[in-house]
N, C-alpha and C positions, 0 to 999 in steps of 0.2 A: 223514339216515345212508345212504340206498340209495344215493344219486350217490357219494357220501363213498368207501363201498367199491367203486362203481364206477370210481372215479379212482383209485383205490390200484391195484386188478386190472389198470388198462391202465398205469401206470405200470410196475408190476412184469412184466408180460408185453412191454412192449413190443419188446425185443432178441430174445427169445421168437420172436415171432411173427414175426420178421424171418426168422427161421431157418428158420422152417415154411411162411412164404410158398416160401420158396427151393423148399425140401422138397416142395410141392405142388406147383408150380409144372414141377419134375422130373418128378414122377408123371403129369400132363397130358402134358407133352411127349411121355414115355414110353409112355404109350395112344394118343395120336396116331398116332407112327410102328410101335407094334406088332397094336394094333387090342385084341378083345374077350379074346385069347390071352391075355395076361400081365395080367389084371385082377387075379386073384391072389396074383402078384408083388407086383404094386404096390401090394396092400391091406397084405401082409404087409410090404414096404417101410416105407409109411406108418406102420403102428403103431408098428416097432421103431424109427425115427429121432425117432418124436416121444417115444416110452420114455426113449430115451436123449438124446435133447434137453433134455427134462423135468428128467431127473436132474443134467446136467449146468449146467445153470440154475438148479438149487435150488443146486447146489457155489458157484457162480461168487457167487449172493446170499446165500450164507449171514451175511454180515457185516450186510448188509439186513435180515435178515427178523425182528429184533428191533422193531426199527420200525415193519412191519407187524403184528405180534403185540402190539404196544401199539395200533394202532388196531383191533383186534378181527379180526383177521384169521391162521386159524391157517395153518401149514405146510401141510398136506393140504389146505384150502380152494383155497391160494392156486394148489398144484400142478393141483387136480383144476379149477379154474375157467380156465385156461390149459389144459390138455390139450384140454379138453372143446369149447370156444371152437374150437380149432386143427381138432379132428378135426370139429366141428360142418361149419364154413367148408368141408372137405373133398369130405366126403360129397355135401353142397350141390352142390359145382359137379362132381364125380364124378358124379350123378346125370343136372344139366342135360348133361353130353360127354356118355353113354353114351345118354340118350336122341336127342339129336341127330346122332350118328353112326349111329344104326339107320337 
């Protein structure tokens, strides 16, 4: 059952994670060019774009939502799992990049 939910989550989040990866790479690029002085702006940029991306993704996937709900995944669960995965990967990457650059 757990593997089924994980598979459904990956199917649901696949196209959002592509968008999120582009934003993450852009934030890494900005950090490399500006340094630690822009870290506060990069954090807000990532949070705002993730929030906007999640809600846009929810709107785009609205017709498919009943499929996921019938398989035991709610709207909030899908949205939170997708956002947490994105932010977790971004935070790990930022920690590595900041430690390497110092």
